[in-house]
PDB file with one MODEL, atoms N, CA, C and O in Angstrom:
MODEL        1
ATOM      1  N   MET A   1     -13.564  39.178   5.100  1.00  0.00           N
ATOM      2  CA  MET A   1     -12.888  37.903   4.830  1.00  0.00           C
ATOM      3  C   MET A   1     -11.676  38.179   3.951  1.00  0.00           C
ATOM      4  O   MET A   1     -11.691  39.058   3.089  1.00  0.00           O
ATOM      5  N   ILE A   2     -10.629  37.401   4.194  1.00  0.00           N
ATOM      6  CA  ILE A   2      -9.401  37.468   3.407  1.00  0.00           C
ATOM      7  C   ILE A   2      -8.940  36.035   3.132  1.00  0.00           C
ATOM      8  O   ILE A   2      -9.042  35.171   4.002  1.00  0.00           O
ATOM      9  N   VAL A   3      -8.435  35.786   1.925  1.00  0.00           N
ATOM     10  CA  VAL A   3      -7.908  34.467   1.580  1.00  0.00           C
ATOM     11  C   VAL A   3      -6.385  34.550   1.645  1.00  0.00           C
ATOM     12  O   VAL A   3      -5.773  35.418   1.023  1.00  0.00           O
ATOM     13  N   LEU A   4      -5.786  33.643   2.400  1.00  0.00           N
ATOM     14  CA  LEU A   4      -4.334  33.562   2.529  1.00  0.00           C
ATOM     15  C   LEU A   4      -3.890  32.210   1.996  1.00  0.00           C
ATOM     16  O   LEU A   4      -4.377  31.172   2.443  1.00  0.00           O
ATOM     17  N   LYS A   5      -2.963  32.221   1.040  1.00  0.00           N
ATOM     18  CA  LYS A   5      -2.486  30.969   0.438  1.00  0.00           C
ATOM     19  C   LYS A   5      -0.994  30.825   0.714  1.00  0.00           C
ATOM     20  O   LYS A   5      -0.214  31.744   0.463  1.00  0.00           O
ATOM     21  N   PHE A   6      -0.609  29.671   1.228  1.00  0.00           N
ATOM     22  CA  PHE A   6       0.787  29.405   1.543  1.00  0.00           C
ATOM     23  C   PHE A   6       1.191  28.063   0.959  1.00  0.00           C
ATOM     24  O   PHE A   6       0.381  27.139   0.883  1.00  0.00           O
ATOM     25  N   GLY A   7       2.448  27.963   0.548  1.00  0.00           N
ATOM     26  CA  GLY A   7       2.970  26.707   0.039  1.00  0.00           C
ATOM     27  C   GLY A   7       4.442  26.848  -0.265  1.00  0.00           C
ATOM     28  O   GLY A   7       5.034  27.908  -0.059  1.00  0.00           O
ATOM     29  N   GLY A   8       5.030  25.770  -0.758  1.00  0.00           N
ATOM     30  CA  GLY A   8       6.435  25.802  -1.160  1.00  0.00           C
ATOM     31  C   GLY A   8       7.358  26.197  -0.039  1.00  0.00           C
ATOM     32  O   GLY A   8       7.300  25.638   1.056  1.00  0.00           O
ATOM     33  N   THR A   9       8.215  27.168  -0.312  1.00  0.00           N
ATOM     34  CA  THR A   9       9.232  27.554   0.668  1.00  0.00           C
ATOM     35  C   THR A   9       8.646  28.244   1.896  1.00  0.00           C
ATOM     36  O   THR A   9       9.318  28.330   2.924  1.00  0.00           O
ATOM     37  N   SER A  10       7.410  28.740   1.815  1.00  0.00           N
ATOM     38  CA  SER A  10       6.817  29.347   3.008  1.00  0.00           C
ATOM     39  C   SER A  10       6.457  28.292   4.054  1.00  0.00           C
ATOM     40  O   SER A  10       6.071  28.631   5.173  1.00  0.00           O
ATOM     41  N   LEU A  11       6.585  27.000   3.688  1.00  0.00           N
ATOM     42  CA  LEU A  11       6.306  25.901   4.621  1.00  0.00           C
ATOM     43  C   LEU A  11       7.481  24.935   4.742  1.00  0.00           C
ATOM     44  O   LEU A  11       7.304  23.790   5.158  1.00  0.00           O
ATOM     45  N   GLU A  12       8.671  25.390   4.381  1.00  0.00           N
ATOM     46  CA  GLU A  12       9.817  24.481   4.276  1.00  0.00           C
ATOM     47  C   GLU A  12      10.450  24.062   5.589  1.00  0.00           C
ATOM     48  O   GLU A  12      11.248  23.126   5.611  1.00  0.00           O
ATOM     49  N   SER A  13      10.118  24.723   6.670  1.00  0.00           N
ATOM     50  CA  SER A  13      10.757  24.390   7.950  1.00  0.00           C
ATOM     51  C   SER A  13       9.802  24.739   9.091  1.00  0.00           C
ATOM     52  O   SER A  13       8.815  25.445   8.888  1.00  0.00           O
ATOM     53  N   PRO A  14      10.102  24.240  10.292  1.00  0.00           N
ATOM     54  CA  PRO A  14       9.260  24.612  11.437  1.00  0.00           C
ATOM     55  C   PRO A  14       9.217  26.127  11.659  1.00  0.00           C
ATOM     56  O   PRO A  14       8.176  26.678  12.017  1.00  0.00           O
ATOM     57  N   GLU A  15      10.336  26.784  11.447  1.00  0.00           N
ATOM     58  CA  GLU A  15      10.387  28.235  11.613  1.00  0.00           C
ATOM     59  C   GLU A  15       9.493  28.934  10.595  1.00  0.00           C
ATOM     60  O   GLU A  15       8.795  29.895  10.919  1.00  0.00           O
ATOM     61  N   ALA A  16       9.523  28.440   9.364  1.00  0.00           N
ATOM     62  CA  ALA A  16       8.696  29.024   8.304  1.00  0.00           C
ATOM     63  C   ALA A  16       7.214  28.817   8.607  1.00  0.00           C
ATOM     64  O   ALA A  16       6.400  29.714   8.388  1.00  0.00           O
ATOM     65  N   ILE A  17       6.869  27.638   9.108  1.00  0.00           N
ATOM     66  CA  ILE A  17       5.473  27.360   9.453  1.00  0.00           C
ATOM     67  C   ILE A  17       5.021  28.270  10.598  1.00  0.00           C
ATOM     68  O   ILE A  17       3.888  28.752  10.606  1.00  0.00           O
ATOM     69  N   GLU A  18       5.902  28.495  11.547  1.00  0.00           N
ATOM     70  CA  GLU A  18       5.570  29.410  12.647  1.00  0.00           C
ATOM     71  C   GLU A  18       5.339  30.828  12.122  1.00  0.00           C
ATOM     72  O   GLU A  18       4.452  31.531  12.605  1.00  0.00           O
ATOM     73  N   ARG A  19       6.124  31.245  11.148  1.00  0.00           N
ATOM     74  CA  ARG A  19       5.937  32.561  10.516  1.00  0.00           C
ATOM     75  C   ARG A  19       4.550  32.643   9.875  1.00  0.00           C
ATOM     76  O   ARG A  19       3.847  33.643  10.026  1.00  0.00           O
ATOM     77  N   VAL A  20       4.165  31.589   9.162  1.00  0.00           N
ATOM     78  CA  VAL A  20       2.836  31.538   8.545  1.00  0.00           C
ATOM     79  C   VAL A  20       1.763  31.627   9.621  1.00  0.00           C
ATOM     80  O   VAL A  20       0.780  32.350   9.456  1.00  0.00           O
ATOM     81  N   ALA A  21       1.940  30.903  10.717  1.00  0.00           N
ATOM     82  CA  ALA A  21       0.955  30.935  11.807  1.00  0.00           C
ATOM     83  C   ALA A  21       0.813  32.344  12.371  1.00  0.00           C
ATOM     84  O   ALA A  21      -0.296  32.783  12.674  1.00  0.00           O
ATOM     85  N   ARG A  22       1.931  33.052  12.512  1.00  0.00           N
ATOM     86  CA  ARG A  22       1.867  34.435  13.010  1.00  0.00           C
ATOM     87  C   ARG A  22       1.090  35.328  12.041  1.00  0.00           C
ATOM     88  O   ARG A  22       0.296  36.170  12.461  1.00  0.00           O
ATOM     89  N   ILE A  23       1.324  35.136  10.759  1.00  0.00           N
ATOM     90  CA  ILE A  23       0.601  35.928   9.747  1.00  0.00           C
ATOM     91  C   ILE A  23      -0.890  35.662   9.840  1.00  0.00           C
ATOM     92  O   ILE A  23      -1.696  36.592   9.830  1.00  0.00           O
ATOM     93  N   VAL A  24      -1.256  34.378   9.933  1.00  0.00           N
ATOM     94  CA  VAL A  24      -2.675  34.019  10.011  1.00  0.00           C
ATOM     95  C   VAL A  24      -3.293  34.608  11.273  1.00  0.00           C
ATOM     96  O   VAL A  24      -4.372  35.197  11.221  1.00  0.00           O
ATOM     97  N   ARG A  25      -2.612  34.451  12.408  1.00  0.00           N
ATOM     98  CA  ARG A  25      -3.138  34.993  13.669  1.00  0.00           C
ATOM     99  C   ARG A  25      -3.334  36.504  13.589  1.00  0.00           C
ATOM    100  O   ARG A  25      -4.289  37.045  14.147  1.00  0.00           O
ATOM    101  N   SER A  26      -2.427  37.176  12.895  1.00  0.00           N
ATOM    102  CA  SER A  26      -2.537  38.636  12.796  1.00  0.00           C
ATOM    103  C   SER A  26      -3.724  39.075  11.931  1.00  0.00           C
ATOM    104  O   SER A  26      -4.137  40.233  11.979  1.00  0.00           O
ATOM    105  N   ARG A  27      -4.266  38.146  11.143  1.00  0.00           N
ATOM    106  CA  ARG A  27      -5.396  38.475  10.256  1.00  0.00           C
ATOM    107  C   ARG A  27      -6.734  37.969  10.799  1.00  0.00           C
ATOM    108  O   ARG A  27      -7.749  38.072  10.109  1.00  0.00           O
ATOM    109  N   ILE A  28      -6.759  37.429  12.011  1.00  0.00           N
ATOM    110  CA  ILE A  28      -7.985  36.873  12.590  1.00  0.00           C
ATOM    111  C   ILE A  28      -9.163  37.862  12.512  1.00  0.00           C
ATOM    112  O   ILE A  28     -10.273  37.437  12.188  1.00  0.00           O
ATOM    113  N   PRO A  29      -8.970  39.145  12.791  1.00  0.00           N
ATOM    114  CA  PRO A  29     -10.109  40.071  12.701  1.00  0.00           C
ATOM    115  C   PRO A  29     -10.749  40.125  11.300  1.00  0.00           C
ATOM    116  O   PRO A  29     -11.908  40.515  11.159  1.00  0.00           O
ATOM    117  N   ARG A  30      -9.990  39.734  10.278  1.00  0.00           N
ATOM    118  CA  ARG A  30     -10.509  39.758   8.900  1.00  0.00           C
ATOM    119  C   ARG A  30     -11.099  38.408   8.488  1.00  0.00           C
ATOM    120  O   ARG A  30     -11.480  38.240   7.330  1.00  0.00           O
ATOM    121  N   HIS A  31     -11.183  37.459   9.396  1.00  0.00           N
ATOM    122  CA  HIS A  31     -11.761  36.129   9.158  1.00  0.00           C
ATOM    123  C   HIS A  31     -11.064  35.422   7.988  1.00  0.00           C
ATOM    124  O   HIS A  31     -11.670  35.208   6.938  1.00  0.00           O
ATOM    125  N   PRO A  32      -9.792  35.064   8.175  1.00  0.00           N
ATOM    126  CA  PRO A  32      -9.041  34.470   7.057  1.00  0.00           C
ATOM    127  C   PRO A  32      -9.520  33.078   6.662  1.00  0.00           C
ATOM    128  O   PRO A  32      -9.880  32.259   7.508  1.00  0.00           O
ATOM    129  N   ALA A  33      -9.514  32.835   5.365  1.00  0.00           N
ATOM    130  CA  ALA A  33      -9.652  31.493   4.809  1.00  0.00           C
ATOM    131  C   ALA A  33      -8.242  31.118   4.376  1.00  0.00           C
ATOM    132  O   ALA A  33      -7.648  31.803   3.542  1.00  0.00           O
ATOM    133  N   VAL A  34      -7.700  30.041   4.930  1.00  0.00           N
ATOM    134  CA  VAL A  34      -6.304  29.681   4.691  1.00  0.00           C
ATOM    135  C   VAL A  34      -6.228  28.494   3.736  1.00  0.00           C
ATOM    136  O   VAL A  34      -6.871  27.464   3.941  1.00  0.00           O
ATOM    137  N   VAL A  35      -5.427  28.667   2.691  1.00  0.00           N
ATOM    138  CA  VAL A  35      -5.191  27.614   1.710  1.00  0.00           C
ATOM    139  C   VAL A  35      -3.726  27.220   1.822  1.00  0.00           C
ATOM    140  O   VAL A  35      -2.841  28.072   1.740  1.00  0.00           O
ATOM    141  N   VAL A  36      -3.468  25.923   2.010  1.00  0.00           N
ATOM    142  CA  VAL A  36      -2.101  25.438   2.163  1.00  0.00           C
ATOM    143  C   VAL A  36      -1.831  24.409   1.075  1.00  0.00           C
ATOM    144  O   VAL A  36      -2.566  23.430   0.943  1.00  0.00           O
ATOM    145  N   SER A  37      -0.777  24.632   0.298  1.00  0.00           N
ATOM    146  CA  SER A  37      -0.395  23.661  -0.733  1.00  0.00           C
ATOM    147  C   SER A  37       0.827  22.888  -0.254  1.00  0.00           C
ATOM    148  O   SER A  37       1.195  22.957   0.919  1.00  0.00           O
ATOM    149  N   ALA A  38       1.448  22.157  -1.160  1.00  0.00           N
ATOM    150  CA  ALA A  38       2.555  21.258  -0.803  1.00  0.00           C
ATOM    151  C   ALA A  38       3.736  21.997  -0.197  1.00  0.00           C
ATOM    152  O   ALA A  38       4.028  23.142  -0.543  1.00  0.00           O
ATOM    153  N   HIS A  39       4.408  21.302   0.722  1.00  0.00           N
ATOM    154  CA  HIS A  39       5.650  21.812   1.298  1.00  0.00           C
ATOM    155  C   HIS A  39       6.709  21.921   0.208  1.00  0.00           C
ATOM    156  O   HIS A  39       6.555  21.350  -0.872  1.00  0.00           O
ATOM    157  N   ALA A  40       7.764  22.641   0.484  1.00  0.00           N
ATOM    158  CA  ALA A  40       8.865  22.805  -0.471  1.00  0.00           C
ATOM    159  C   ALA A  40       9.375  21.454  -0.947  1.00  0.00           C
ATOM    160  O   ALA A  40       9.568  20.548  -0.137  1.00  0.00           O
ATOM    161  N   LYS A  41       9.592  21.308  -2.230  1.00  0.00           N
ATOM    162  CA  LYS A  41      10.143  20.124  -2.895  1.00  0.00           C
ATOM    163  C   LYS A  41       9.164  18.959  -3.006  1.00  0.00           C
ATOM    164  O   LYS A  41       9.469  17.982  -3.689  1.00  0.00           O
ATOM    165  N   THR A  42       8.001  19.026  -2.361  1.00  0.00           N
ATOM    166  CA  THR A  42       7.061  17.906  -2.393  1.00  0.00           C
ATOM    167  C   THR A  42       6.556  17.645  -3.802  1.00  0.00           C
ATOM    168  O   THR A  42       6.515  16.497  -4.244  1.00  0.00           O
ATOM    169  N   THR A  43       6.170  18.704  -4.512  1.00  0.00           N
ATOM    170  CA  THR A  43       5.652  18.532  -5.871  1.00  0.00           C
ATOM    171  C   THR A  43       6.710  17.924  -6.768  1.00  0.00           C
ATOM    172  O   THR A  43       6.410  17.025  -7.554  1.00  0.00           O
ATOM    173  N   ASP A  44       7.950  18.399  -6.665  1.00  0.00           N
ATOM    174  CA  ASP A  44       9.043  17.834  -7.463  1.00  0.00           C
ATOM    175  C   ASP A  44       9.263  16.363  -7.130  1.00  0.00           C
ATOM    176  O   ASP A  44       9.460  15.549  -8.032  1.00  0.00           O
ATOM    177  N   ASP A  45       9.231  16.015  -5.850  1.00  0.00           N
ATOM    178  CA  ASP A  45       9.420  14.616  -5.437  1.00  0.00           C
ATOM    179  C   ASP A  45       8.318  13.724  -6.001  1.00  0.00           C
ATOM    180  O   ASP A  45       8.588  12.621  -6.476  1.00  0.00           O
ATOM    181  N   LEU A  46       7.077  14.202  -5.947  1.00  0.00           N
ATOM    182  CA  LEU A  46       5.975  13.413  -6.491  1.00  0.00           C
ATOM    183  C   LEU A  46       6.138  13.213  -7.993  1.00  0.00           C
ATOM    184  O   LEU A  46       5.900  12.119  -8.504  1.00  0.00           O
ATOM    185  N   GLY A  47       6.540  14.256  -8.697  1.00  0.00           N
ATOM    186  CA  GLY A  47       6.760  14.153 -10.144  1.00  0.00           C
ATOM    187  C   GLY A  47       7.830  13.135 -10.480  1.00  0.00           C
ATOM    188  O   GLY A  47       7.673  12.353 -11.417  1.00  0.00           O
ATOM    189  N   THR A  48       8.908  13.139  -9.729  1.00  0.00           N
ATOM    190  CA  THR A  48       9.996  12.185  -9.941  1.00  0.00           C
ATOM    191  C   THR A  48       9.513  10.755  -9.739  1.00  0.00           C
ATOM    192  O   THR A  48       9.871   9.861 -10.505  1.00  0.00           O
ATOM    193  N   LYS A  49       8.703  10.541  -8.711  1.00  0.00           N
ATOM    194  CA  LYS A  49       8.174   9.199  -8.439  1.00  0.00           C
ATOM    195  C   LYS A  49       7.243   8.729  -9.551  1.00  0.00           C
ATOM    196  O   LYS A  49       7.263   7.555  -9.922  1.00  0.00           O
ATOM    197  N   VAL A  50       6.430   9.633 -10.083  1.00  0.00           N
ATOM    198  CA  VAL A  50       5.529   9.264 -11.174  1.00  0.00           C
ATOM    199  C   VAL A  50       6.326   8.853 -12.410  1.00  0.00           C
ATOM    200  O   VAL A  50       6.015   7.846 -13.046  1.00  0.00           O
ATOM    201  N   VAL A  51       7.352   9.631 -12.747  1.00  0.00           N
ATOM    202  CA  VAL A  51       8.182   9.316 -13.913  1.00  0.00           C
ATOM    203  C   VAL A  51       8.871   7.959 -13.726  1.00  0.00           C
ATOM    204  O   VAL A  51       8.915   7.158 -14.660  1.00  0.00           O
ATOM    205  N   ALA A  52       9.402   7.696 -12.541  1.00  0.00           N
ATOM    206  CA  ALA A  52      10.076   6.423 -12.274  1.00  0.00           C
ATOM    207  C   ALA A  52       9.098   5.255 -12.396  1.00  0.00           C
ATOM    208  O   ALA A  52       9.449   4.208 -12.940  1.00  0.00           O
ATOM    209  N   ARG A  53       7.883   5.425 -11.896  1.00  0.00           N
ATOM    210  CA  ARG A  53       6.879   4.347 -11.961  1.00  0.00           C
ATOM    211  C   ARG A  53       6.489   4.061 -13.413  1.00  0.00           C
ATOM    212  O   ARG A  53       6.344   2.905 -13.811  1.00  0.00           O
ATOM    213  N   ARG A  54       6.323   5.126 -14.195  1.00  0.00           N
ATOM    214  CA  ARG A  54       5.977   4.933 -15.612  1.00  0.00           C
ATOM    215  C   ARG A  54       7.091   4.201 -16.344  1.00  0.00           C
ATOM    216  O   ARG A  54       6.821   3.337 -17.178  1.00  0.00           O
ATOM    217  N   ALA A  55       8.334   4.536 -16.040  1.00  0.00           N
ATOM    218  CA  ALA A  55       9.474   3.872 -16.682  1.00  0.00           C
ATOM    219  C   ALA A  55       9.494   2.389 -16.310  1.00  0.00           C
ATOM    220  O   ALA A  55       9.751   1.536 -17.159  1.00  0.00           O
ATOM    221  N   ALA A  56       9.226   2.087 -15.052  1.00  0.00           N
ATOM    222  CA  ALA A  56       9.213   0.687 -14.603  1.00  0.00           C
ATOM    223  C   ALA A  56       8.112  -0.096 -15.317  1.00  0.00           C
ATOM    224  O   ALA A  56       8.319  -1.241 -15.718  1.00  0.00           O
ATOM    225  N   ARG A  57       6.956   0.517 -15.471  1.00  0.00           N
ATOM    226  CA  ARG A  57       5.858  -0.155 -16.175  1.00  0.00           C
ATOM    227  C   ARG A  57       6.220  -0.398 -17.636  1.00  0.00           C
ATOM    228  O   ARG A  57       5.904  -1.455 -18.183  1.00  0.00           O
ATOM    229  N   SER A  58       6.880   0.567 -18.270  1.00  0.00           N
ATOM    230  CA  SER A  58       7.280   0.400 -19.673  1.00  0.00           C
ATOM    231  C   SER A  58       8.266  -0.748 -19.816  1.00  0.00           C
ATOM    232  O   SER A  58       8.146  -1.558 -20.736  1.00  0.00           O
ATOM    233  N   ARG A  59       9.255  -0.827 -18.903  1.00  0.00           N
ATOM    234  CA  ARG A  59      10.222  -1.926 -18.942  1.00  0.00           C
ATOM    235  C   ARG A  59       9.524  -3.260 -18.776  1.00  0.00           C
ATOM    236  O   ARG A  59       9.860  -4.229 -19.457  1.00  0.00           O
ATOM    237  N   SER A  60       8.561  -3.317 -17.881  1.00  0.00           N
ATOM    238  CA  SER A  60       7.831  -4.549 -17.637  1.00  0.00           C
ATOM    239  C   SER A  60       7.043  -4.969 -18.876  1.00  0.00           C
ATOM    240  O   SER A  60       7.001  -6.152 -19.212  1.00  0.00           O
ATOM    241  N   ALA A  61       6.427  -4.017 -19.547  1.00  0.00           N
ATOM    242  CA  ALA A  61       5.657  -4.328 -20.758  1.00  0.00           C
ATOM    243  C   ALA A  61       6.570  -4.847 -21.864  1.00  0.00           C
ATOM    244  O   ALA A  61       6.201  -5.770 -22.591  1.00  0.00           O
ATOM    245  N   VAL A  62       7.759  -4.258 -21.997  1.00  0.00           N
ATOM    246  CA  VAL A  62       8.716  -4.715 -23.012  1.00  0.00           C
ATOM    247  C   VAL A  62       9.173  -6.134 -22.686  1.00  0.00           C
ATOM    248  O   VAL A  62       9.265  -6.972 -23.584  1.00  0.00           O
ATOM    249  N   GLN A  63       9.458  -6.413 -21.425  1.00  0.00           N
ATOM    250  CA  GLN A  63       9.891  -7.750 -21.025  1.00  0.00           C
ATOM    251  C   GLN A  63       8.790  -8.781 -21.297  1.00  0.00           C
ATOM    252  O   GLN A  63       9.076  -9.883 -21.766  1.00  0.00           O
ATOM    253  N   ASP A  64       7.538  -8.427 -21.004  1.00  0.00           N
ATOM    254  CA  ASP A  64       6.425  -9.340 -21.286  1.00  0.00           C
ATOM    255  C   ASP A  64       6.329  -9.623 -22.778  1.00  0.00           C
ATOM    256  O   ASP A  64       6.105 -10.764 -23.180  1.00  0.00           O
ATOM    257  N   SER A  65       6.495  -8.597 -23.596  1.00  0.00           N
ATOM    258  CA  SER A  65       6.415  -8.770 -25.053  1.00  0.00           C
ATOM    259  C   SER A  65       7.532  -9.671 -25.562  1.00  0.00           C
ATOM    260  O   SER A  65       7.307 -10.517 -26.428  1.00  0.00           O
ATOM    261  N   LEU A  66       8.738  -9.489 -25.026  1.00  0.00           N
ATOM    262  CA  LEU A  66       9.870 -10.326 -25.440  1.00  0.00           C
ATOM    263  C   LEU A  66       9.658 -11.781 -25.042  1.00  0.00           C
ATOM    264  O   LEU A  66       9.971 -12.683 -25.820  1.00  0.00           O
ATOM    265  N   ARG A  67       9.126 -12.028 -23.834  1.00  0.00           N
ATOM    266  CA  ARG A  67       8.842 -13.396 -23.398  1.00  0.00           C
ATOM    267  C   ARG A  67       7.801 -14.046 -24.310  1.00  0.00           C
ATOM    268  O   ARG A  67       7.938 -15.211 -24.684  1.00  0.00           O
ATOM    269  N   LEU A  68       6.778 -13.302 -24.660  1.00  0.00           N
ATOM    270  CA  LEU A  68       5.743 -13.835 -25.537  1.00  0.00           C
ATOM    271  C   LEU A  68       6.305 -14.154 -26.918  1.00  0.00           C
ATOM    272  O   LEU A  68       6.022 -15.213 -27.480  1.00  0.00           O
ATOM    273  N   ALA A  69       7.103 -13.233 -27.464  1.00  0.00           N
ATOM    274  CA  ALA A  69       7.687 -13.463 -28.790  1.00  0.00           C
ATOM    275  C   ALA A  69       8.599 -14.686 -28.780  1.00  0.00           C
ATOM    276  O   ALA A  69       8.581 -15.476 -29.725  1.00  0.00           O
ATOM    277  N   THR A  70       9.381 -14.850 -27.743  1.00  0.00           N
ATOM    278  CA  THR A  70      10.276 -15.999 -27.624  1.00  0.00           C
ATOM    279  C   THR A  70       9.470 -17.290 -27.529  1.00  0.00           C
ATOM    280  O   THR A  70       9.816 -18.289 -28.161  1.00  0.00           O
ATOM    281  N   ALA A  71       8.411 -17.271 -26.753  1.00  0.00           N
ATOM    282  CA  ALA A  71       7.574 -18.456 -26.604  1.00  0.00           C
ATOM    283  C   ALA A  71       6.924 -18.838 -27.926  1.00  0.00           C
ATOM    284  O   ALA A  71       6.864 -20.016 -28.276  1.00  0.00           O
ATOM    285  N   VAL A  72       6.442 -17.848 -28.655  1.00  0.00           N
ATOM    286  CA  VAL A  72       5.813 -18.127 -29.945  1.00  0.00           C
ATOM    287  C   VAL A  72       6.831 -18.715 -30.915  1.00  0.00           C
ATOM    288  O   VAL A  72       6.534 -19.669 -31.635  1.00  0.00           O
ATOM    289  N   GLU A  73       8.035 -18.140 -30.930  1.00  0.00           N
ATOM    290  CA  GLU A  73       9.095 -18.647 -31.814  1.00  0.00           C
ATOM    291  C   GLU A  73       9.434 -20.089 -31.475  1.00  0.00           C
ATOM    292  O   GLU A  73       9.696 -20.888 -32.374  1.00  0.00           O
ATOM    293  N   ASN A  74       9.433 -20.432 -30.205  1.00  0.00           N
ATOM    294  CA  ASN A  74       9.806 -21.771 -29.770  1.00  0.00           C
ATOM    295  C   ASN A  74       8.623 -22.744 -29.753  1.00  0.00           C
ATOM    296  O   ASN A  74       8.779 -23.927 -29.450  1.00  0.00           O
ATOM    297  N   GLY A  75       7.442 -22.225 -30.083  1.00  0.00           N
ATOM    298  CA  GLY A  75       6.266 -23.076 -30.111  1.00  0.00           C
ATOM    299  C   GLY A  75       5.774 -23.516 -28.756  1.00  0.00           C
ATOM    300  O   GLY A  75       5.009 -24.475 -28.657  1.00  0.00           O
ATOM    301  N   GLY A  76       6.195 -22.835 -27.710  1.00  0.00           N
ATOM    302  CA  GLY A  76       5.812 -23.237 -26.362  1.00  0.00           C
ATOM    303  C   GLY A  76       4.930 -22.218 -25.670  1.00  0.00           C
ATOM    304  O   GLY A  76       4.463 -21.251 -26.272  1.00  0.00           O
ATOM    305  N   GLY A  77       4.717 -22.462 -24.389  1.00  0.00           N
ATOM    306  CA  GLY A  77       3.914 -21.575 -23.582  1.00  0.00           C
ATOM    307  C   GLY A  77       4.734 -20.406 -23.050  1.00  0.00           C
ATOM    308  O   GLY A  77       5.949 -20.339 -23.233  1.00  0.00           O
ATOM    309  N   VAL A  78       4.067 -19.529 -22.416  1.00  0.00           N
ATOM    310  CA  VAL A  78       4.709 -18.337 -21.843  1.00  0.00           C
ATOM    311  C   VAL A  78       4.977 -18.595 -20.375  1.00  0.00           C
ATOM    312  O   VAL A  78       4.071 -18.941 -19.617  1.00  0.00           O
ATOM    313  N   GLU A  79       6.245 -18.422 -19.977  1.00  0.00           N
ATOM    314  CA  GLU A  79       6.602 -18.551 -18.562  1.00  0.00           C
ATOM    315  C   GLU A  79       6.624 -17.182 -17.931  1.00  0.00           C
ATOM    316  O   GLU A  79       7.015 -16.202 -18.564  1.00  0.00           O
ATOM    317  N   ARG A  80       6.205 -17.114 -16.681  1.00  0.00           N
ATOM    318  CA  ARG A  80       6.235 -15.835 -15.948  1.00  0.00           C
ATOM    319  C   ARG A  80       7.093 -15.973 -14.735  1.00  0.00           C
ATOM    320  O   ARG A  80       7.253 -15.014 -13.980  1.00  0.00           O
TER     321      ARG A  80
ENDMDL
END
């Protein structure tokens, strides 16, 4: 048995994926276990999306706090 791990730029294009397939096929007699991680740039893209979502949530929390403070100052209810 052999473990083969591929990810990142080794999976960045159809040609690269075909190269990986050739490598795996060439190791069939050794009974490969293949591990595949994210394609190129996928991890970076996910990280960027997480940061953007957290920023949006923070802005929303600040806006909610400001609305509440304004309502309390004015003696009224909170509008949403």
